[in-house]
N, C-alpha and C positions, 0 to 999 in steps of 0.2 A: 759475534753479533753485538750490534750497538745495543746498550740499555739504557732504554727513556730516562731523561732526567725525571727522580720521583716528584718533584713539583711540591706544592704546600701540602701539609700534612691532611688527612682526611678528616671532615667536618661533621659530626654528629648532627644530623636535622632533628628538630624536636618533633615529638607524637603528632602535634596538630599540622606541622608542614608536610608529613609524610606524605608522597602521593601514594594513590591507590595503583597497586600493580596490575598491569595488564600487557597486550600486545605494543611492540613498538615499531614506529614507521622512520623512514630514511628518506628526508627531502631536502632540496630540490635534488634532481641527479646530478651526479658528480663524475668526473674524470676518476677518481678513487673509489674503490668499493670497499665500503665499512662494515659489510654485512657480516663479515666474518668477526669482525669486534665484537658486534652485538651478541650473535652466537657464542662466541668465546665467553662473555660474562654471564651466559645463562638464559639470555633474552630471547623471546618468541617474535620473530620479525614477521610482520605482515603488512600490506598496503594500508595508506591511511584510511581509517573508516571510522564509525560510531564507536567502535571497539578499541581504538588506540587509545592508550595511557601514556606512552610515553614516546618523546619525539626528539631525534638528531637532525637538526637542522644544521645545512652545511655550507651556508651562501651568506655573505655579508652583503654583497652587490643586490641581494634580492630580500633583504632585509623587512622592507616593506610589505611584503606578500606574509609574512609570518603571522602579523596582526590579525590577517583574514583567516588564515588557517586556524589560529586558535580560538576565533570569533565562531566558527562554524563547526570547531571539535571542541566544545568547553569542558569535555572530560579528561582532557589531557593535562596530567597532573606534573609532568616533569619535562623538561627541556633543555638537552644538551647542546650549547652554542659552540660554533667553530674556531674561535679565536678568543686570546686572554683580554683584549679590549671588546667592551659590549655596549659603546655609545650607539652605534647604529642600531641597538635593538631596544632603545629607551623606550619606544611607544608600546612595544609588546608588554616589556616588563613592567611599566606603570599601570597599563591597561590589564595586567592580570596579576594583583599582588598575592593572590593565593596559589598561583603555579611556583613551583620550583624551578629556579633557572641555573644551570650550571655551566661555567665557561672552560675554557683551555686555559686559564690561568697557571701559569709555573709551566705548562706542558713545553713550551717553544723556548725556554730561558737560556738553554746552551746555545743554539745556534744564533740568536741574539746577541749575547753576550759576546760570542765569538767575533760576531761581525762589528760590532761596537769596539771590541779592542783593534780589529783591521783598521777601522776608520781612523782611531786615535792615534795609531802607529803611522799610517798614511799621510796624517797631517802633520805630526811632528817632524816626520822624515821627509816632508814635501815631494812625496812620490808622484803625485799627479804630473808636478812640474818636470819631474825627471823622465817619466813615462813619454810625454810627447815631445821632449828634445830632440832634435835633429843635429845637434853639434855637442862639443863638450863644453859644461857650464862652469866656469872657475868659481861662481860664486857660493861659498862655503856656507850651505844652510841646512839647519838641522837640531833639533832638540832630542836629547834622550829621555826616555820614559822614565828610567831608574831614579828612585829617590823623590818623584815628583809628588804634588798635592794633589790628589783627584778628589774630585766632590760627585758622589753619586746620587740623584735624585729619584726616590723610591726604594723601597725595601721590600721587594717581591723577589720572584724567581731569578729575574735577571740581574738585579743588583748582587743576589748571593753567588751566581754564578760569577760576576764581574770581580768581586772581590776575590775568589779562587783563582781566575785568570790573572789578577794583577799581583799576587802575591810575589811571584819570583822576581817581581820589578822593585820590590822593597818600596811601594808607595804608601805615602799616609793618605788613608781612605776617610772622609768624612760622608755620612750617609745622613741624607736628610728624609724626613719621613713624615706621616701624618702624625704620629705620636712621638714619642721620645724613648720607648724603648730600646735596648742597647741592641744592635744586630751584630751578630757573630762575626769576628773576622775585622770587623772595621775598628780604626783608630778611635773613631767619635762618632757619635749617633745625634742628631738634634731635630727639633721639631721644625716644621715647615716656617715658624714664625724667627727662626734663626738662619733661614737662608742667606740674607744679606753678609752676615758674620761670615760663613764661610766661603762665599763667593769673593769676597777681597782678597783672600790670599790663596784663590785656586790656581793652579796650573792647568788642569783638565776638568771640564764640568761634561758629565754624563747624565743624560736625562733615560730614566728608566721607570717612571710613573704613570699611572694610569690617566685618561682624560675623563676628568669630571667637570662638573661647574666650578670647583674649587682650584682647579689646577691649570684649566684652559687661559693660555696667555702668561703663566708665570714667570717667564723669561721676557720680560720687555726691556723698553730702553731704560730704566731705573737700574734693573738688575744688570744688564749688559754694562751699564756706566760704572758699576760697583767692580767687576772683574777687570784684574789687571790687564793691561795692553798687550802681555805675552801670552794671553790664557786661550784656551780652543774650547770651542763649544760643540758636542756630538750628542745628537738626537736619533735614537734607536726604537723610540717608544711610539709617540703620536704627534703628528705635525702641529696639531692645536696647543701644545705645550708652549710653544714659542710665537711671539708676535712677529709675524714675517716682515712686516715693514720695518719694525724695529731693529731686526736683524740685517737687513740690507742696508740700513742707514749706519748700523755699527762697523758692519765689514767695510763700507766705501770709506768711513772716516777714519778707520783703523784702531776703532775702540777697543776691539779683540783681535787676536792674531789671526784666527779662523775659525770655521765651522766644518762640520760633517753631517749630513741629513741623510737618513734612510728613510724619511717620512717628512712630508712638507704640509703645508696650509695656503692655499689650497691644494688637494692632490687629485689627480697627477698635476706637478707643477706645469703651468702653461709655457708652450715655446715662447720665446723671447722674453721671459720673465727674469729681472736682474740678477736674479741667484745663478742663472746659468752662466752669465758671462763675469761673474766674480770670480778673480783669481784665488781668493783665499777662502773658496768654497767647494766642498766635493760633494756631490750628489748622488746618491745611488737609489734606484726607483722601487723602492720599498722591497727589497730582494733579501733582508736579513734573514728570513725565515721563508724559503721558497717551498713549494708543494712537495718536491720530493724530499725535503727535509722534515715536513712537518707530518705529512702524512701517518708515519708509522708512529709518530708522538701522539698524534690526535686517536690513533686507534687504540692507541694504549689508554688513554683518556677515558674514551667511550666504553671500553672494556670494563674498566675499572668501577665506572659509575652505572652501567648497567648491572653489574654485581651488586652494587648500594640500593640500586632501585628495588631489586628484588630480595634482598637481603637485610643488613643491619641498619641501612640508610646513613652508613659514613660515606659520604659524597666528597668528592674531591672538587674544589673550586666553585664553592656554592656563591651566587651572587646574590649581594647584599644592597638591593635597592637606594636603601638611604645612603650609602658610600658612592653608588656608581660603578661598583666593580665587583 
């Protein structure tokens, strides 16, 4: 049986933030049943009512509805969100500072890191060109990943999984993070103020950061111009981390060698957008973590946090509103 990635360590919640224990509701309806996960954590599952104290919310598309649910049920003290990124839930989080929100941060790191590596290899080996070929191509194109300089922007679960996946390739890994505390397995760890320094010598840049006001558009025209013309950009985190217009221009002008995106801004990427016809760009439709992959991982996160809700308060993936994740 697949063992879910443990993700971030448990985070003890101070006494003043501990939610009042009570029945838990799951909303809205989903193709996946997480009732067993709630029960496995020891929770009492009931339909939403004035008795509800905990809520598992399963839809990003219906994030706006969560605001109304919390307004009409003010006794809900803990909300489990369905994904690592919580930007869609910002209105609910800011409106309820006393409510404890937990995310799936770290839960889906394995499949997302796996997809980021797959995109990297597809770029460097020119696989899209080979896949659509209908005749023998004599042009010898392709770059080995072994020994390359890889910059990973972000230091969460995805970044840590990537470090492990890249280890056999003997890459030099620089991690860019909000702080500068060393990340295990990285050859160097730098703060975001040092991003230009590491971009200047990067062969591969992989984005694995949360989308916040601080990180939105962090890869723009200036950053792309700093990267070597032979460098590749991979984004499996959030589309808003990249200035899309700047990326379109950089690819058209050959400022960088190519890009692979599992997420875009806007998303979905509209038909006819220039990126669709850009030969140096690979686009996958936000499938780094499909429901088939994430359902058992989210169930494990729900189980763990229900146990924390009822027990010692050591939750996983606590959302810090001031950080935006």
